[in-house]
C-alpha positions as CSV (number, residue, x, y, z in Angstrom):
1,M,0.1,0.2,0.1
2,N,1.5,3.6,-1.0
3,K,0.7,6.8,0.3
4,T,-0.6,9.4,-1.9
5,V,-0.9,13.3,-2.0
6,T,-2.6,15.6,-4.2
7,A,-0.8,18.0,-6.6
8,N,-1.7,20.8,-8.9
9,I,0.5,20.6,-12.0
10,S,-0.6,23.4,-14.5
11,G,-3.9,23.8,-12.9
12,I,-4.7,20.2,-13.5
13,V,-5.1,18.2,-10.3
14,F,-3.5,14.8,-9.8
15,N,-3.4,11.9,-7.2
16,I,0.5,11.1,-6.9
17,E,2.5,8.7,-5.0
18,V,4.7,10.3,-2.2
19,D,7.9,9.0,-3.5
20,A,6.7,9.8,-7.3
21,Y,5.9,13.2,-5.8
22,D,9.4,13.9,-3.7
23,K,11.1,13.0,-7.1
24,L,8.9,15.2,-9.3
25,N,9.6,18.0,-6.9
26,N,13.2,17.5,-6.9
27,Y,13.2,17.5,-10.6
28,L,11.4,20.8,-10.8
29,A,13.3,22.5,-8.3
30,T,16.8,21.2,-10.1
31,I,15.6,23.2,-13.4
32,K,14.4,26.3,-11.2
33,K,17.7,26.2,-9.6
34,Y,19.9,26.2,-13.0
35,L,17.8,28.7,-14.6
36,G,18.7,31.1,-11.5
37,N,17.1,34.6,-11.4
38,T,16.7,35.1,-15.4
39,D,13.7,36.9,-16.7
40,S,12.3,34.2,-18.7
41,R,12.6,31.5,-15.4
42,D,8.7,31.7,-14.4
43,E,7.6,31.2,-18.0
44,V,10.1,28.4,-18.5
45,M,8.9,26.6,-15.5
46,A,5.3,27.4,-16.5
47,D,5.8,25.6,-19.7
48,I,7.9,22.6,-18.5
49,E,4.8,21.9,-15.8
50,S,2.3,22.0,-18.8
51,R,4.3,19.7,-20.5
52,V,4.5,17.5,-17.6
53,A,0.7,17.4,-17.2
54,E,0.2,16.6,-20.6
55,L,2.4,13.6,-20.7
56,F,0.7,12.3,-17.4
57,K,-2.5,12.7,-18.9
58,E,-1.4,10.8,-22.1
59,R,-0.2,7.7,-19.8
60,F,-3.4,7.6,-17.9
61,N,-6.2,5.3,-18.8
62,N,-9.9,4.7,-17.6
63,E,-8.5,1.7,-15.3
64,R,-5.4,4.3,-13.5
65,S,-5.6,7.7,-12.3
66,V,-2.4,8.1,-9.9
67,V,0.8,9.2,-11.0
68,T,3.3,6.4,-10.0
69,L,7.0,6.6,-9.9
70,S,7.6,4.9,-13.2
71,D,5.2,7.9,-14.6
72,V,8.0,10.7,-13.3
73,D,10.7,8.5,-14.6
74,Y,9.3,8.5,-18.1
75,V,8.4,12.3,-17.9
76,I,12.2,12.5,-17.0
77,S,13.4,10.6,-19.9
78,V,11.3,12.3,-22.1
79,M,12.0,16.1,-20.9
80,G,15.7,15.3,-20.2
81,E,17.7,15.7,-16.9
82,P,18.7,19.3,-16.0
83,E,22.4,18.8,-16.1
84,Q,22.4,18.1,-20.0
85,Y,21.2,21.5,-20.7
86,F,22.9,23.9,-18.2
87,D,26.4,22.3,-17.4
88,G,28.8,24.1,-19.5
89,T,31.4,21.4,-19.6
90,E,32.5,20.3,-23.0
91,E,32.9,16.9,-22.0
92,E,29.8,16.5,-20.3
93,S,28.1,18.5,-23.1
94,D,29.5,15.6,-25.6
95,W,28.3,13.1,-23.4
96,T,25.1,14.1,-22.8
97,S,24.4,14.9,-26.5
98,D,23.6,11.5,-26.9
99,K,21.5,11.3,-24.0
100,S,19.7,14.4,-25.4
101,N,19.3,12.7,-29.1
102,S,18.1,9.5,-27.4
103,S,15.5,11.4,-25.7
104,S,14.4,13.7,-28.5
105,T,13.4,10.2,-30.1
106,K,10.7,10.1,-28.1
107,Q,9.2,13.5,-29.4
108,K,5.5,13.2,-30.5
109,S,4.8,13.5,-34.1
110,K,4.3,16.8,-35.8
111,R,0.9,18.7,-35.3
112,I,-0.6,21.4,-37.4
113,F,-1.2,24.8,-35.9
114,R,-1.5,28.3,-36.9
115,D,1.9,30.1,-36.6
116,E,0.8,33.5,-35.1
117,D,4.2,34.4,-34.3
118,D,5.2,34.8,-38.3
119,K,1.6,35.7,-39.8
120,I,0.2,38.1,-42.4
121,I,-3.3,37.6,-41.8
122,G,-4.1,34.4,-39.4
123,G,-0.8,32.2,-39.5
124,V,-2.4,29.3,-41.9
125,C,0.3,29.7,-44.6
126,S,3.3,29.7,-41.8
127,G,1.7,26.6,-40.1
128,I,1.0,24.4,-43.2
129,G,4.6,25.5,-44.0
130,H,6.1,24.1,-40.7
131,Y,4.0,21.0,-41.1
132,F,4.8,19.8,-44.7
133,G,8.5,21.4,-44.3
134,I,7.7,23.8,-47.1
135,D,8.9,27.6,-47.0
136,R,5.9,29.7,-46.0
137,I,5.8,31.9,-49.1
138,W,5.1,29.0,-51.6
139,I,2.2,28.6,-49.7
140,R,1.2,32.1,-49.8
141,I,1.9,32.5,-53.5
142,L,-0.6,29.0,-53.8
143,F,-3.2,30.5,-52.3
144,L,-3.0,34.0,-53.9
145,F,-2.9,32.3,-57.4
146,A,-5.7,30.2,-56.4
147,F,-7.7,33.4,-55.5
148,F,-6.8,35.5,-58.6
149,V,-7.1,32.8,-61.4
150,W,-9.6,30.5,-60.2
151,G,-11.3,33.0,-57.4
152,V,-11.4,29.9,-54.9
153,G,-8.3,30.9,-52.5
154,F,-10.2,32.9,-50.1
155,I,-12.7,30.9,-48.6
156,P,-10.4,27.8,-48.2
157,Y,-8.2,30.0,-46.3
158,I,-11.0,30.8,-43.7
159,I,-12.1,27.6,-43.2
160,L,-8.6,26.5,-42.5
161,W,-8.3,29.5,-40.3
162,I,-11.2,28.4,-38.3
163,V,-10.3,24.8,-38.3
164,I,-6.8,24.6,-37.5
165,P,-6.0,25.7,-33.9
166,K,-3.4,28.4,-32.8
167,A,0.1,27.5,-31.2
168,K,-0.5,29.0,-27.9
169,T,2.1,27.2,-25.6
170,T,5.6,26.7,-25.9
171,A,5.2,22.9,-26.2
172,E,2.6,23.5,-29.3
173,K,5.1,25.5,-31.0
174,L,7.5,23.0,-30.7
175,E,5.2,20.4,-31.9
176,M,4.4,22.4,-34.7
177,K,8.0,22.7,-35.9
178,G,8.3,19.1,-35.1
179,E,11.1,19.6,-32.3
180,A,11.4,17.6,-29.2
181,V,9.5,19.2,-26.4
182,N,11.9,18.9,-23.7
183,V,13.7,21.1,-21.4
184,D,16.4,22.6,-23.4
185,N,14.1,23.5,-26.3
186,I,11.4,25.0,-24.0
187,K,14.3,27.3,-22.4
188,K,15.5,28.2,-25.9
189,T,12.3,29.0,-27.0
190,V,11.1,31.5,-24.2
191,E,14.5,33.1,-23.9
192,D,14.3,33.9,-27.7
193,K,10.9,35.3,-27.0
194,F,12.2,37.2,-24.2
195,N,15.1,38.5,-26.3
196,D,12.7,39.8,-29.0
197,L,10.4,41.6,-26.3
198,K,13.4,43.2,-24.8
199,D,14.6,44.6,-28.3
200,S,11.0,45.8,-28.7
201,F,11.1,47.9,-25.5
202,N,14.5,49.2,-26.7
203,G,13.0,50.3,-30.1
204,E,15.2,48.0,-32.1
205,G,12.4,45.1,-32.1
206,A,9.9,47.9,-33.1
207,K,12.2,48.8,-36.1
208,D,12.7,45.5,-37.2
209,A,9.2,44.5,-37.0
210,A,8.3,47.6,-39.0
211,N,11.0,46.8,-41.7
212,S,9.7,43.2,-41.6
213,L,6.2,44.2,-41.9
214,S,6.7,46.7,-44.6
215,G,9.1,43.9,-46.4
216,A,6.2,41.2,-46.2
217,L,3.7,43.6,-47.7
218,S,6.1,44.9,-50.4
219,K,6.7,41.5,-51.5
220,L,3.1,40.5,-51.3
221,F,1.7,43.6,-53.5
222,T,4.9,43.1,-55.7
223,F,4.1,39.1,-56.1
224,I,-0.2,40.2,-56.7
225,G,1.3,42.5,-58.9
226,M,3.5,40.1,-61.0
227,V,0.2,37.9,-61.1
228,I,-1.9,40.2,-62.6
229,L,0.6,41.3,-65.4
230,F,1.3,37.2,-65.9
231,I,-2.7,37.0,-66.4
232,L,-2.9,40.0,-68.6
233,K,0.0,38.7,-70.8
234,F,-1.3,35.3,-71.0
235,A,-4.9,36.5,-72.0
236,M,-3.3,39.1,-74.5
237,K,-1.6,36.1,-76.2
238,F,-4.6,33.8,-75.8
239,F,-6.9,36.4,-77.7
240,G,-4.1,37.1,-80.2
241,V,-4.1,33.3,-81.3
242,I,-7.9,33.7,-81.3
243,F,-8.1,36.7,-83.6
244,I,-5.6,35.1,-85.8
245,I,-7.9,31.6,-86.1
246,I,-11.0,33.8,-86.5
247,G,-9.4,35.9,-89.4
248,I,-7.9,33.3,-91.2
249,A,-11.4,31.3,-91.1
250,I,-12.9,34.5,-92.7
251,L,-10.5,35.1,-95.2
252,I,-10.7,31.4,-96.1
253,A,-14.7,31.7,-96.3
254,L,-14.5,35.0,-98.4
255,T,-11.9,33.8,-100.7
256,A,-14.2,30.4,-101.4
257,T,-16.9,32.9,-102.4
258,L,-14.9,34.6,-104.8
259,F,-14.4,31.2,-106.4
260,N,-17.9,30.4,-106.2
261,S,-17.7,27.5,-103.6
262,D,-20.5,26.2,-101.7
263,I,-19.8,28.3,-98.7
264,V,-23.2,29.7,-97.9
265,T,-24.6,27.5,-95.3
266,V,-28.4,27.3,-94.2
267,I,-30.1,25.7,-91.6
268,S,-33.6,24.6,-92.4
269,N,-36.0,21.8,-90.9
270,N,-33.2,20.3,-88.8
271,E,-30.8,20.1,-92.1
272,V,-27.8,21.7,-92.7
273,F,-26.8,22.4,-96.1
274,T,-24.8,24.8,-98.5
275,I,-25.6,26.8,-101.6
276,P,-23.1,28.3,-104.0
277,S,-22.2,31.9,-103.0
278,H,-22.2,33.2,-106.4
279,D,-25.7,31.8,-107.3
280,I,-27.1,33.1,-104.0
281,L,-25.2,36.7,-104.7
282,Q,-26.9,36.6,-108.4
283,A,-30.5,35.6,-106.9
284,L,-30.5,38.3,-104.7
285,I,-28.7,41.2,-106.6
286,G,-28.9,39.9,-110.2
287,T,-25.9,40.1,-113.0
288,G,-23.6,42.9,-114.4
289,T,-22.6,46.2,-112.5
290,H,-24.3,45.9,-109.4
291,A,-23.1,42.3,-108.7
292,T,-19.5,43.3,-109.4
293,L,-19.7,46.4,-107.0
294,A,-21.7,44.2,-104.5
295,L,-18.7,41.7,-104.7
296,I,-16.2,44.6,-104.2
297,A,-18.4,46.0,-101.3
298,L,-18.1,42.4,-99.5
299,I,-14.5,42.1,-100.0
300,L,-13.7,45.4,-98.6
301,F,-16.1,45.2,-96.0
302,I,-15.4,41.9,-94.6
303,G,-11.6,41.6,-95.8
304,I,-10.6,44.7,-94.4
305,P,-11.5,44.4,-90.8
306,T,-10.3,40.6,-90.9
307,I,-6.7,41.7,-92.0
308,G,-6.7,44.0,-89.1
309,L,-8.1,41.5,-86.8
310,I,-5.1,38.9,-88.1
311,Y,-2.5,42.1,-87.8
312,S,-3.7,42.6,-84.1
313,G,-3.4,38.9,-83.1
314,I,0.2,39.1,-84.6
315,K,1.0,42.1,-82.8
316,M,-0.4,40.7,-79.2
317,I,1.3,37.6,-79.7
318,F,5.0,38.8,-80.9
319,K,4.8,42.3,-79.1
320,L,5.4,44.1,-82.4
321,R,5.1,48.2,-82.5
322,T,4.7,50.5,-85.3
323,K,4.4,54.1,-85.7
324,N,3.5,54.1,-89.3
325,S,-0.2,55.4,-89.4
326,V,-0.2,55.2,-93.0
327,I,-1.3,51.7,-93.5
328,G,-4.1,52.0,-90.8
329,I,-5.6,55.0,-92.4
330,S,-5.6,53.4,-96.1
331,M,-7.4,50.4,-94.3
332,G,-10.0,52.6,-92.6
333,V,-10.5,54.8,-96.1
334,L,-11.2,51.4,-98.1
335,W,-13.4,50.0,-95.1
336,I,-15.6,53.2,-95.5
337,L,-15.4,52.8,-99.3
338,G,-17.0,49.3,-98.9
339,I,-19.5,50.6,-96.8
340,L,-20.7,53.1,-99.0
341,L,-20.6,50.7,-102.2
342,G,-22.7,48.1,-100.0
343,F,-25.2,50.8,-99.2
344,Y,-25.5,52.1,-102.9
345,V,-26.0,48.2,-104.0
346,A,-28.5,47.7,-101.2
347,M,-30.6,51.0,-102.2
348,N,-30.8,49.9,-105.8
349,S,-31.8,46.6,-104.8
350,L,-34.7,48.0,-102.5
351,K,-36.1,49.8,-105.4
352,D,-37.3,46.2,-106.2
353,L,-39.4,45.9,-103.5
354,K,-41.7,49.0,-104.0
355,S,-44.5,47.4,-105.4
356,T,-46.5,44.2,-104.8
357,Q,-48.8,42.5,-107.3
358,K,-50.9,39.4,-107.5
359,S,-51.6,37.0,-110.4
360,L,-54.6,35.0,-110.0
361,S,-55.4,31.7,-111.9
362,T,-58.0,28.5,-111.6
363,I,-56.8,25.2,-112.2
364,E,-59.4,23.2,-114.3
365,W,-60.5,20.1,-112.6
366,T,-63.4,17.9,-112.3
367,S,-63.0,15.9,-109.3
368,A,-64.3,11.9,-109.4
369,S,-66.0,12.3,-106.1
370,N,-67.1,14.9,-103.6
371,T,-64.0,14.0,-101.5
372,V,-60.5,15.5,-102.2
373,Y,-57.3,13.7,-101.1
374,L,-54.5,16.0,-100.5
375,S,-50.7,15.1,-100.2
376,D,-47.4,16.4,-101.1
377,L,-45.6,15.6,-104.3
378,T,-42.2,13.9,-103.6
379,E,-39.0,12.5,-105.5
380,Q,-40.8,8.9,-105.6
381,D,-43.4,10.4,-108.0
382,N,-40.7,12.3,-110.1
383,Q,-39.2,8.5,-110.8
384,F,-42.2,7.5,-112.3
385,N,-43.9,10.4,-114.1
386,D,-42.4,13.3,-116.0
387,Y,-42.7,16.1,-113.5
388,N,-40.2,19.0,-112.8
389,I,-39.3,18.1,-109.3
390,P,-35.9,19.1,-108.2
391,N,-33.9,16.9,-105.7
392,V,-33.7,19.8,-103.1
393,E,-32.3,19.9,-100.0
394,G,-33.6,22.4,-97.2
395,T,-35.7,25.7,-97.8
396,I,-33.8,27.1,-100.7
397,W,-32.0,25.6,-103.4
398,I,-30.5,26.9,-107.0
399,E,-30.3,24.0,-109.8
400,D,-29.9,24.7,-113.7
401,S,-30.4,28.4,-113.5
402,K,-33.7,28.3,-111.4
403,V,-34.3,29.1,-107.8
404,Y,-36.5,26.5,-105.9
405,F,-37.8,28.2,-102.9
406,D,-40.1,26.5,-100.2
407,N,-43.2,28.7,-100.1
408,L,-46.0,27.1,-101.3
409,E,-49.2,27.5,-99.0
410,V,-52.3,25.2,-99.4
411,D,-55.5,26.0,-97.5
412,V,-59.1,25.2,-97.7
413,L,-61.8,27.4,-98.0
414,P,-65.9,27.1,-98.5
415,T,-67.5,28.0,-102.0
416,R,-71.1,29.0,-103.0
417,G,-70.9,26.4,-105.9
418,D,-71.5,23.0,-105.9
419,K,-68.2,21.9,-107.8
420,I,-64.6,21.7,-106.2
421,K,-62.2,24.4,-107.4
422,I,-58.9,25.0,-107.1
423,M,-57.7,28.7,-107.0
424,V,-54.1,29.9,-107.3
425,E,-52.9,33.1,-105.8
426,K,-49.2,34.0,-107.2
427,I,-47.3,37.2,-105.5
428,A,-44.3,39.1,-106.2
429,K,-42.6,42.6,-105.2
430,G,-41.0,44.8,-108.3
431,S,-39.7,48.2,-108.9
432,N,-43.4,48.9,-110.2
433,R,-46.7,47.3,-111.0
434,K,-45.8,45.9,-114.2
435,D,-42.4,44.7,-113.1
436,A,-44.3,42.7,-109.9
437,K,-47.0,41.5,-112.0
438,E,-44.5,40.0,-114.7
439,R,-42.3,38.6,-112.1
440,A,-45.3,37.0,-110.4
441,E,-46.6,35.6,-113.6
442,K,-43.2,34.1,-114.4
443,M,-43.2,32.1,-111.2
444,E,-44.2,28.1,-111.5
445,F,-45.0,25.2,-109.4
446,T,-45.5,21.3,-109.4
447,Y,-48.7,19.8,-109.0
448,K,-50.3,16.4,-110.1
449,I,-53.9,15.4,-110.4
450,E,-55.2,11.7,-110.4
451,D,-58.8,11.3,-110.1
452,S,-59.5,12.6,-106.6
453,T,-56.0,13.0,-105.4
454,L,-54.3,16.2,-105.5
455,K,-50.3,16.5,-104.9
456,F,-48.4,19.8,-104.7
457,S,-44.6,20.3,-104.5
458,P,-44.2,22.5,-101.5
459,Y,-41.4,24.5,-104.1
460,V,-41.9,27.3,-106.2
461,Y,-39.4,28.1,-108.6
462,F,-38.2,30.9,-111.1
463,N,-35.6,31.8,-113.4
464,L,-32.2,33.1,-111.7
465,E,-32.4,36.4,-113.8
466,D,-35.6,37.2,-112.4
467,K,-34.1,37.5,-108.6
468,F,-35.4,36.5,-105.6
469,R,-38.3,39.2,-104.6
470,A,-40.3,37.6,-102.2
471,Q,-42.1,35.2,-104.3
472,E,-44.9,33.0,-103.1
473,V,-47.7,31.0,-104.0
474,K,-51.0,30.4,-102.2
475,V,-53.2,27.7,-103.5
476,H,-56.8,27.8,-102.3
477,I,-59.0,24.4,-102.3
478,M,-62.4,25.7,-102.6
479,L,-65.0,23.0,-101.0
480,P,-68.8,23.3,-101.7
481,I,-70.9,22.5,-98.7
482,G,-71.0,18.9,-98.0
483,S,-67.6,18.1,-99.7
484,K,-64.9,16.5,-97.9
485,I,-61.2,16.4,-97.7
486,A,-58.7,14.0,-96.6
487,L,-55.4,15.5,-95.4
488,E,-53.0,12.4,-96.0
489,E,-49.4,12.0,-94.6
490,G,-47.0,14.4,-96.1
491,S,-49.5,17.1,-96.7
492,E,-47.8,18.9,-93.5
493,E,-45.3,20.1,-96.0
494,I,-48.0,22.3,-97.7
495,I,-50.6,23.0,-95.6
496,Y,-50.7,26.3,-93.6
497,D,-53.4,27.9,-91.1
498,I,-56.4,26.1,-92.4
499,K,-59.4,27.4,-90.7
500,N,-61.7,24.7,-89.1
501,V,-64.4,24.8,-86.2
502,G,-62.4,23.3,-83.6
503,N,-59.4,25.7,-84.5
504,E,-56.9,22.6,-84.6
505,Y,-53.5,22.9,-85.2
506,D,-52.3,22.1,-88.8
507,L,-50.3,19.0,-87.7
508,D,-53.5,17.9,-85.7
509,M,-55.6,17.9,-88.7
510,I,-53.3,15.2,-90.6
511,G,-54.6,11.8,-91.1
512,E,-58.0,12.7,-90.6
513,T,-61.1,13.6,-93.2
514,W,-62.6,16.8,-93.1
515,I,-66.2,17.9,-94.2
516,M,-67.2,21.8,-95.0
517,L,-70.2,22.6,-93.1
518,N,-72.0,25.7,-92.7
519,E,-70.4,26.6,-89.6
520,G,-66.9,25.5,-91.5
521,L,-64.6,22.8,-92.0
522,T,-65.3,20.0,-89.3
523,C,-63.5,16.8,-88.8
524,L,-65.8,13.8,-89.7
525,D,-65.5,10.5,-87.7
526,C,-62.8,11.7,-85.5
527,K,-61.8,9.9,-82.3
528,F,-59.8,12.4,-80.7
529,I,-61.1,15.8,-82.2
530,D,-64.8,17.1,-81.8
531,G,-66.7,17.0,-85.0
532,V,-69.7,15.2,-86.5
533,S,-70.0,11.4,-87.4
534,S,-71.8,10.1,-90.5
535,G,-74.7,8.7,-88.7
536,Q,-75.2,12.6,-87.8
537,L,-75.1,13.7,-91.1
538,K,-77.4,11.1,-92.4
539,K,-80.2,12.4,-90.0
540,D,-79.6,16.2,-90.8
541,S,-80.0,17.5,-94.2
542,I,-77.1,19.7,-95.0
543,Q,-78.2,22.8,-97.1
544,P,-75.5,25.3,-98.0
545,Q,-76.5,28.8,-96.1
546,F,-74.7,31.7,-97.2
547,P,-75.5,35.1,-96.1
């Protein structure tokens, strides 16, 4: 049975055996004796006692709560004997160095703390640098780079500032640097701190601190400036490459236009196709002087800025400087000349849009029944019949000096008579009424009639020399009261905004049969659309009722 006493070590109460207490007390008294009356004695002793208490707590477990002699021996082996650090003889210093080294092998593993003794903001970068053995300046550069380039350096820094604890005690500062927490290191750390404090009272420390802070801030802002300058230089070279690539692509397209390549791209009906640029230019402007002037205007208006774009990209990449303003002024004059030529050609072309005229005609047809079957005319029809249906792609196409344009519309209207009629309305623009009328009459479209079946090609076409002047064709199928029309698959390519009683969309009308009643076009025997049934028509007599 051993007698125990209660001891308060660094604010923590321990139950300690008497012999262990005596040895620990003698150990601490010896250290205090060797420290003498130095200014740092009290703080060194406080840090040593804090370390002793920490070591005791590490050795305790749930089964034991009393400090024994073996615990004190362990603490002394870790902290080191006082004679190792305070005896000035060289032989003993050499002899004790091995003992000190052996005791340092029992040091704790390195821990991460914030180093507030060497901080700019919160000591995070200094602490991480100590932990990984990297100069703190590289950690700071990494955070600045992440902030200015990716915009994410600030938030991680704040999180680490909150999560990583501050190194408060001398033991924690030694653990942060990976040094052994023993009497010698604690004494050195505290003495260095007191020396710095003395220097600050003498004014030298304040001057050094001011110089250090000024140097740190100078380095910080210098680095920030270098980072910003690097980003700007990189951006200039990057945009210089982009300018050159875009400029070369535009020059290739412009050159291909001059040589009549398929460079004009059109996206229509989920299809992508190209049109010969010379043909499309001729279809819009015509031939002769106006076409030549339009081509020159195109070259100047697009080519001059493109060359300037490429030249600017080269200057940005290779840092070229030129004081010759003649080239810039000449290019500016040529570009303005291109704008004026383009304006002149555009004004002359707009003269052809002054007047709008219609040409009306009727397609003679006697239906075999009172039901019309409507569909579009496809290429398959052209393979077995002699119809002029081009192998077109998309909305507009030019083939054999003819312009094919997807602008034919078919609708259904009531008529007072008792026969089905087909009315054709051709519309075009021109510089005057006569010109517009002639252009409308020259327009053609393709259709096919077989018994009660009507098929129309969605394309209208005209000679390339007539130029494109908003030509369109509207076909009106005139149905007497009681007549029917079946909209077959494919007719969605040609019908447009057919008025009906239920206000159904054109696509919803496909595949159904519709009857013309006094109320308007009505769906007949439809499952999913409100209309009338054949049984109802038999009960009710249908008589035309016109206002």
